[in-house]
N, C-alpha and C positions, 0 to 999 in steps of 0.2 A: 297125292294131293297134299297141298300145304295146309298146316293147321291154321286155325283162325288168327292166331297172333302173328304168324309169318305173313299171312295174306293181308291183314290190316297194315302191317309195317310196309309191305311192298306197295300197296295201294296209296298210302300216304306219302312215303319217302322214297320209294324205288325209282329207278331210272325211267320207267314208263308210268310212274305214279303221278300224283298231283303236285309234287314238288313242295310239299308242306315243310315249313320250318317253325321252330318255337311253338309247338303244339301243346296245349294244356287242356285237360279235361278233369272234371271233378265228379265223383260218384253221387254227389248230393247226400241225401239222408241215408241211403243204403250202403253201408260199408262192407256188407257180406257178399261182395261181387268179386269173382276171380278175374284174373287177367284175361283168360280165355273167353269168359262171358262178356267182358267189356269189349274185347276185340270183335266178338261175334256181332254185337250191336252196331259197332262202327261199320263193319262189312255190310250189314243189313241196310243201314241208312245210305251208304254209298251206292249200293246196288239199286235202291229205290230212286235216288237222284239220277243215276245214269239211265234208268229206264223211263225217266220223266214221271214217275209215280209219286208226285208230291203236290202240295197246294201252297202257292205263294201267299203269305199273310202280310199285309201292309202294317207297318207300325202305326199305332194309334197314339196321337198326342192330345192332351186335354187343352 
């Protein structure tokens, strides 16, 4: 089984992945996050999107 970092890399950039390029993410206020933890959350979100387990939120303008 691939580790979380390899899995995220393949899901985003791999031949069968999303074909992402120029991808940037920022950890926000928590700087105590490992690469593996970051990758685990990316994989979790992608799995939820693939499963249709999300709610679309419309942008609100004043």
